C-alpha positions in Angstrom: 121.8 82.3 121.8 120.7 85.4 123.8 121.6 87.6 120.9 119.7 85.4 118.5 116.7 85.4 120.8 116.8 89.2 121.0 117.0 89.5 117.3 114.0 87.3 116.8 112.0 89.2 119.4 112.9 92.6 117.8 111.8 91.4 114.4 108.8 89.5 115.7 110.2 86.2 114.3 108.0 83.9 116.4 105.0 81.8 115.9 103.5 82.3 112.4 105.9 84.9 111.3 108.9 82.8 110.2 106.5 80.5 108.2 104.6 83.5 106.7 107.9 85.1 105.8 109.5 82.0 104.4 106.4 81.2 102.3 106.2 84.9 101.1 109.9 85.0 100.2 109.6 82.0 97.9 106.3 83.4 96.4 107.7 86.9 96.1 110.7 85.6 94.2 108.8 83.9 91.6 106.2 86.7 91.3 109.0 89.2 90.8 110.1 87.1 87.9 106.6 86.9 86.6 106.2 90.7 86.6 109.1 91.2 84.5 108.3 88.8 81.7 104.4 89.0 81.8 104.0 92.0 79.5 106.6 90.9 76.9 105.0 87.4 77.1 101.6 88.8 76.0 103.3 90.7 73.1 105.1 87.4 72.1 101.6 85.8 71.9 100.4 88.4 69.5 99.1 91.0 72.0 99.5 94.8 71.6 100.1 97.6 74.1 96.2 98.1 74.3 96.0 94.3 75.1 98.3 94.7 77.9 96.5 97.7 79.3 93.2 96.1 78.8 94.3 92.9 80.6 95.7 94.8 83.5 92.4 96.8 83.8 90.5 93.5 83.8 92.8 92.1 86.5 92.2 95.3 88.6 88.5 95.3 88.1 87.8 91.7 89.1 90.4 91.7 91.9 89.0 94.7 93.7 85.3 94.2 92.7 85.3 90.8 94.4 86.8 92.1 97.6 83.4 93.4 98.6 82.8 89.8 99.3 86.1 88.2 99.9 86.9 90.7 102.7 83.9 89.4 104.5 85.0 85.7 103.8 88.3 86.6 105.5 86.5 87.6 108.7 84.0 84.8 108.6 85.9 81.7 107.3 89.3 82.6 108.7 92.5 84.0 107.2 94.1 80.6 106.5 91.3 79.2 104.6 90.8 82.2 102.3 94.6 82.4 101.7 94.6 78.7 100.7 92.0 79.5 98.1 94.3 82.3 96.9 97.3 79.8 96.3 95.1 77.3 94.5 93.6 80.0 92.2 97.2 81.3 91.5 98.4 77.8 90.5 95.5 77.2 88.2 96.2 80.6 86.4 99.9 79.7 86.1 99.0 76.4 84.5 97.0 78.0 81.8 99.6 80.7 81.2 102.4 78.1 80.7 100.4 76.2 78.1 99.0 79.3 76.3 99.4 79.4 72.5 97.7 82.8 71.9 97.1 85.9 73.9 93.4 85.1 74.2 94.3 82.0 76.3 95.6 84.4 78.9 92.1 86.0 79.6 90.9 83.1 81.8 94.4 83.1 83.4 93.8 86.8 84.2 90.4 86.0 85.8 92.1 83.3 87.9 95.0 85.7 89.0 92.4 88.2 89.8 90.4 85.9 91.9 93.5 85.0 93.8 94.4 88.5 94.5 90.8 89.2 95.6 91.2 86.5 98.2 94.9 87.4 99.2 94.7 91.1 99.6 92.2 91.4 102.4 93.7 88.3 104.1 97.5 88.7 104.2 97.6 92.1 106.0 95.3 90.8 108.9 97.2 87.4 109.4 100.5 89.3 109.6 99.0 92.0 112.0 97.4 89.3 114.2 100.6 87.3 114.4 102.4 89.9 116.5 101.7 92.1 119.5 99.6 95.1 118.9 102.6 97.6 119.4 104.4 95.8 116.5 101.8 95.9 113.7 103.8 98.4 111.7 106.9 96.2 111.9 104.7 93.2 110.9 103.4 95.1 107.8 107.0 95.9 106.9 107.9 92.1 107.1 105.0 91.4 104.7 106.2 94.0 102.3 109.7 92.7 102.7 108.6 89.3 101.3 107.9 91.1 98.0 110.7 93.7 97.9 113.5 91.6 99.2 113.2 89.0 96.3 113.3 92.0 94.0 116.9 92.3 94.7 117.5 89.2 92.5 114.2 87.9 91.1 113.9 90.2 88.1 117.5 90.0 87.2 117.2 86.2 87.2 114.1 86.4 85.1 115.7 88.9 82.7 118.7 86.6 82.1 116.4 83.6 81.6 113.9 85.4 79.4 116.7 86.8 77.2 118.5 83.6 76.8 116.1 80.6 77.0 112.6 82.0 76.5 109.8 83.6 78.5 107.8 80.5 78.9 110.6 78.9 80.9 110.3 81.7 83.4 106.7 81.0 83.8 107.4 77.3 84.4 109.8 78.3 87.3 107.0 80.6 88.7 104.6 77.7 88.7 107.1 75.5 90.6 107.8 78.1 93.1 104.1 78.8 93.8 103.6 75.1 94.6 106.4 75.2 97.1 105.2 78.4 98.9 101.7 76.8 99.1 103.2 73.8 100.9 105.2 75.9 103.3 102.0 78.0 104.1 99.7 75.0 104.5 102.0 73.0 106.9 103.5 75.9 108.9 100.9 78.7 109.5 98.1 78.6 112.1 94.8 80.4 112.0 95.0 83.9 113.7 91.3 84.9 113.7 90.3 84.2 117.3 86.5 84.4 116.9 84.9 83.2 113.7 81.4 84.4 112.9 78.8 83.5 110.5 78.7 85.3 107.2 77.4 88.7 107.6 75.6 89.4 104.3 74.5 92.7 105.6 78.2 93.7 106.0 78.6 92.8 102.3 75.7 95.1 101.5 77.2 97.8 103.6 80.5 97.3 101.7 78.7 97.8 98.3 76.7 100.8 99.7 80.1 102.1 100.7 80.7 102.8 97.0 78.1 105.6 97.3 78.9 106.5 100.9 82.2 105.4 102.4 82.8 105.6 106.2 82.8 109.3 107.0 85.8 109.2 109.3 87.9 107.4 106.6 86.7 109.3 103.6 90.0 111.0 103.1 91.8 107.7 103.4 89.5 106.2 100.8 90.1 109.1 98.3 94.0 109.2 98.9 94.3 105.4 98.3 92.2 105.8 95.0 94.2 108.7 93.7 97.6 107.2 94.6 96.7 103.8 93.0 95.3 105.4 89.9 98.4 107.5 89.3 100.6 104.4 89.6 98.4 102.1 87.8 98.4 104.3 84.6 102.2 103.6 84.2 103.0 100.5 86.3 100.6 98.2 84.5 102.4 98.8 81.2 105.9 100.0 82.5 107.8 97.0 81.3 106.3 97.0 77.9 106.9 100.8 77.5 110.6 100.4 78.4 110.9 97.3 76.2 109.1 98.9 73.2 109.9 102.7 73.5 113.3 102.7 74.8 114.5 99.3 73.3 115.8 98.1 76.6 116.6 94.3 77.1 114.8 92.4 79.8 118.0 92.2 81.8 118.4 96.0 81.6 114.7 96.5 82.8 115.5 94.0 85.5 118.4 96.1 86.7 116.1 99.2 86.9 113.5 97.3 88.9 116.2 95.9 91.1 117.5 99.4 92.1 114.1 100.4 93.1 113.4 97.2 95.0 116.8 97.5 96.8 115.7 101.0 98.0 112.4 99.9 99.0 113.9 96.8 101.0 116.4 99.0 102.8 113.6 101.5 103.8 110.9 99.1 105.0 112.1 98.0 108.4 113.2 101.4 109.6 110.0 103.0 108.1 107.8 100.4 109.9 109.4 101.3 113.2 109.1 105.0 112.6 105.4 104.6 111.7 104.8 102.8 115.0 106.5 105.8 116.8 105.3 108.9 114.8 102.2 107.7 113.0 101.4 107.4 109.3 100.4 110.7 107.8 104.0 112.3 107.5 105.1 109.2 105.6 102.1 109.0 103.3 102.8 112.7 102.2 106.4 112.0 101.6 105.6 108.9 99.5 103.3 111.0 97.2 105.9 113.7 96.8 108.6 111.1 95.7 106.0 109.5 93.4 105.6 112.8 91.6 109.4 113.3 91.4 110.0 109.9 89.8 107.1 110.3 87.3 108.6 113.6 86.2 111.9 112.0 85.7 110.5 109.4 83.6 108.7 112.1 81.4 111.9 114.1 81.0 114.9 111.7 80.7 116.0 108.9 78.5 119.6 108.1 79.7 119.9 104.7 81.3 122.1 106.0 84.1 119.5 108.7 84.9 116.8 106.1 84.9 118.7 104.1 87.5 118.9 107.1 89.7 115.2 107.7 89.3 114.6 104.2 90.6 115.8 105.3 94.0 112.9 107.9 94.3 110.4 105.2 93.0 111.7 102.7 95.4 111.6 105.0 98.4 108.0 106.2 97.5 106.9 102.4 97.7 108.9 101.9 100.9 107.2 104.8 102.7 103.6 103.9 101.5 103.2 100.2 102.4 103.9 100.3 106.1 102.3 103.7 106.7 99.1 103.1 104.7 98.5 99.5 106.0 99.3 100.4 109.5 96.9 103.3 109.4 94.1 101.1 108.2 94.9 98.2 110.7 94.6 100.6 113.6 91.4 102.3 112.3 89.1 99.3 113.2 88.8 96.4 115.7 90.5 93.1 114.7 87.2 91.5 113.6 86.5 94.3 111.1 89.9 94.5 109.3 89.3 92.2 106.5 86.0 93.9 105.7 87.5 97.3 105.8 90.5 96.2 103.5 87.9 94.6 101.2 85.7 97.6 101.2 88.5 100.1 100.4 90.2 97.8 97.9 86.8 97.1 96.1 85.8 100.7 95.8 89.4 101.6 94.6 89.3 98.8 92.1 86.1 99.9 90.5 87.4 103.3 90.0 91.0 102.5 89.2 90.4 99.6 86.7 90.5 101.8 83.5 93.9 103.3 84.5 96.3 100.9 82.7 94.1 101.0 79.6 94.1 104.8 79.7 97.9 104.7 80.2 98.3 102.4 77.2 96.2 104.7 74.9 98.2 107.8 76.1 101.4 106.0 75.3 100.1 105.0 71.8 99.0 108.6 71.3 101.7 110.7 72.9 104.4 108.2 73.9 105.8 107.7 77.3 105.7 111.4 78.2 101.8 111.4 77.9 101.4 108.5 80.2 103.7 110.0 82.9 102.2 113.5 82.5 98.8 112.1 83.5 100.3 110.3 86.4 101.8 113.4 87.7 98.4 115.2 87.4 96.6 112.5 89.5 99.4 112.4 92.1 99.3 116.0 92.7 95.5 115.6 93.7 96.6 112.8 96.0 99.1 115.2 97.7 96.4 117.7 98.5 94.4 114.9 100.1 97.4 113.6 102.0 97.9 116.9 103.6 94.5 116.5 105.3 95.2 113.1 106.9 95.8 113.2 110.7 96.9 110.5 113.1 94.2 108.4 114.6 
């Protein structure tokens, strides 16, 4: 038992963390499945590549725009209350998606997914960070990331097999059932972590909105880096499955294999990277992430061979594995506990208002210039992100 206790302590598997990880793994599994089939599902209901890009842009705009307010909800109402709203909105969106008969039915589902994400994004990072000791925040963020990337080792393969053989809508039915299970685990297992709730600070919401014009001066480079990095990824990630499906003629199972390789790489990197971030700080890992992003985008622009695409997924996966713990640890340490939700909401809100056209831009570039056009634009934006990353310093 001594070894088990040491393992639990080293991975912070105490208190809320086992329940958060358990719920997150269930949810991560089904949303990995959702990510693979969602774009082909839109096409199956009569949508086009521009439809997919437009829906992704709407999702981004609503999700991040609402975080000017939902980040403050997180600091006022408590993490658990806001995350409960996240789960309920997700379930409602999935119900609409399962019964949709035309792509237009998916528009209200997108709004509900967006509402869910606007509640979840500023809440999950603080509840994980506040469930561990201060010297293990980087590790806790890695565990949160792991709940998404670990299910990627099997979720997309499973979804690809089911989607190819028994239909896309059946995958969405499984996603709905899994989301209900994840909600119940969270509700009955997780305790609130915000020690002192405070009344709604409407002035803080106003400050968040004013932050569009004038972000916090000491974090201006972080705002800009986050925006540029997300924009470069959003131009291709929001339509990637459809590009591979339509342009290269890959099956869902083949696309699932590609995504699984990237996820396996990310999963293997997350825990050691989280510990390294706690030891050496975030900036060096942020820079490495951007460089690897550029390398993977260039590979997609140049190569078409399936084996080569598999190799490129290692670069893509490592870029994601470096970014999540380094970026979120940097933000978590930048402000006191009671301001973390507001800061996440402010950055995400500003980022969303700027980044939201990216998937639609990527879709139009694909329709005009093919897959090379989309990834060439991503490379250009990532190169600007690298310039900013070189200016970031440890706090």
